[in-house]
C-alpha positions in Angstrom: 134.3 78.9 109.2 130.6 79.1 108.6 128.2 76.3 108.6 125.7 75.0 106.1 122.0 74.4 106.8 118.8 73.7 104.9 116.4 76.5 104.0 112.6 76.0 103.9 112.8 74.8 100.3 115.3 72.1 101.1 118.5 73.9 99.6 121.6 74.7 101.4 122.3 78.1 102.8 125.8 79.0 103.7 126.2 80.8 107.1 129.4 82.9 107.1 128.9 84.1 110.7 132.7 84.5 111.0 132.9 87.0 108.1 132.4 90.5 109.1 129.7 92.3 107.1 129.9 96.0 106.6 126.4 97.6 106.5 126.2 101.2 105.1 124.1 103.5 107.2 121.1 105.4 105.9 121.8 109.1 106.9 120.7 112.6 105.9 123.3 114.5 103.8 125.1 117.6 105.4 123.3 119.7 102.9 119.9 118.4 104.3 121.0 118.7 107.9 122.3 122.3 107.4 119.2 123.3 105.5 117.1 122.2 108.3 119.2 123.9 111.0 119.2 127.2 108.8 115.4 127.2 108.5 115.1 126.4 112.2 117.5 129.4 112.9 115.4 131.8 110.9 112.1 130.6 112.7 113.4 130.4 116.2 115.9 133.2 116.4 114.5 135.7 114.1 110.8 134.7 114.2 110.8 134.4 110.4 112.1 138.0 109.8 114.9 138.5 107.2 118.0 136.8 108.4 121.5 137.3 106.9 123.6 134.2 106.2 126.5 135.4 108.2 124.2 135.5 111.3 122.9 131.9 110.7 126.5 130.8 109.9 127.8 132.2 113.3 125.0 130.7 115.4 124.8 127.3 113.6 128.4 126.8 112.8 127.8 126.3 109.2 130.2 127.6 106.4 128.5 130.6 104.9 129.6 129.6 101.3 127.7 126.2 101.8 124.7 128.2 103.2 124.5 130.4 100.1 124.3 127.3 97.9 121.7 125.7 100.2 119.6 128.9 100.2 119.6 129.1 96.4 118.1 125.6 96.3 115.5 126.4 99.0 114.7 129.6 97.1 114.2 127.6 93.9 111.9 125.1 95.9 109.8 128.1 97.2 110.7 127.5 100.8 112.4 130.8 101.3 112.5 134.2 99.7 115.3 136.8 99.7 115.3 140.4 100.3 118.2 142.7 99.1 119.7 145.6 101.0 121.1 146.4 104.4 118.2 144.9 106.3 117.6 142.1 103.9 118.2 138.4 104.2 116.3 135.2 103.8 112.7 134.7 105.1 110.6 131.7 105.2 108.0 131.7 102.3 105.3 130.1 104.6 104.8 129.7 108.4 107.1 127.3 110.1 104.2 125.0 110.7 103.7 124.8 107.0 107.2 123.8 106.1 107.8 120.0 106.5 111.2 118.5 106.8 110.1 116.3 103.9 109.5 119.3 101.8 112.9 120.6 102.6 114.8 117.5 101.9 112.9 116.9 98.6 113.5 120.5 97.5 117.2 119.9 97.9 117.8 116.4 97.0 114.7 114.9 95.5 112.7 112.0 96.6 113.7 110.3 99.8 114.6 106.7 98.7 116.2 103.8 100.5 116.9 101.9 97.4 118.9 102.6 94.3 116.4 105.1 92.6 118.2 104.9 89.2 117.9 101.2 88.9 114.6 100.7 90.8 112.4 100.5 87.7 114.8 98.0 86.2 114.8 95.8 89.3 111.0 96.0 89.7 110.8 94.4 86.1 113.6 91.9 87.0 113.0 88.3 86.4 114.8 87.7 89.8 112.2 87.2 92.4 114.5 88.1 95.3 115.5 91.5 93.7 111.7 92.3 93.3 110.9 91.4 96.9 113.7 93.5 98.4 113.0 96.6 96.2 109.3 96.3 97.1 110.2 96.2 100.8 112.6 99.1 100.4 109.9 101.0 98.4 107.5 100.6 101.4 110.0 101.6 103.9 111.0 104.7 101.8 107.3 105.8 101.9 107.2 105.4 105.7 110.4 107.4 106.2 109.2 110.1 104.0 105.9 110.1 105.9 107.8 110.7 109.1 109.7 113.7 107.6 106.4 115.1 106.2 104.9 114.9 109.8 107.6 117.0 111.2 107.6 120.7 110.6 110.1 123.5 111.3 107.5 124.6 114.0 108.1 121.2 115.6 111.8 121.8 115.6 111.3 125.0 117.3 108.9 123.5 119.9 111.6 120.8 120.7 114.1 123.6 121.2 111.9 125.3 123.7 111.2 121.9 125.5 114.9 121.4 125.9 115.2 124.8 127.4 116.7 126.7 124.5 115.6 130.4 124.4 115.9 132.7 121.5 118.1 135.8 122.0 115.9 138.8 122.2 119.0 140.9 121.5 118.4 143.9 119.1 120.6 144.2 116.3 121.2 147.8 115.0 122.0 148.5 111.5 123.8 151.7 110.8 123.4 153.1 107.4 125.6 156.1 106.4 
């Protein structure tokens, strides 16, 4: 079993080194990942021109129904705009260099937070010093993670694709209207 040691204040600390600890991972939701892939697709493969959901779905392997929901949220956030008609589709509302990954994630899911957002205020006012300290650290880390997302744009993602040898297809798509 674990052993006991004294901490700096002289109290006992139980060390349960033989007890497996499950740590959850911090990861971006599928919705956020798919949104970034879809915006990259518009910027990289279609140079920002109107792109239809089915084309993005085929290239990126994302279910088109899920993309429809994502694009509605991106449209509400002002990141994309929609054009109806046979040559319609979704376009970026700004240049790829002006759309940060942080803006995309916040537009879909709200603030980027590592702590429990709903209880953060209550914990900040908590009489328990340990909870306040940990929430303070998590808050600082959340700001740093958010800053990293804000420093990376859709244009940066396109540049990375080019660095990795990816090429946008110059294939012309013809639209026949009868």
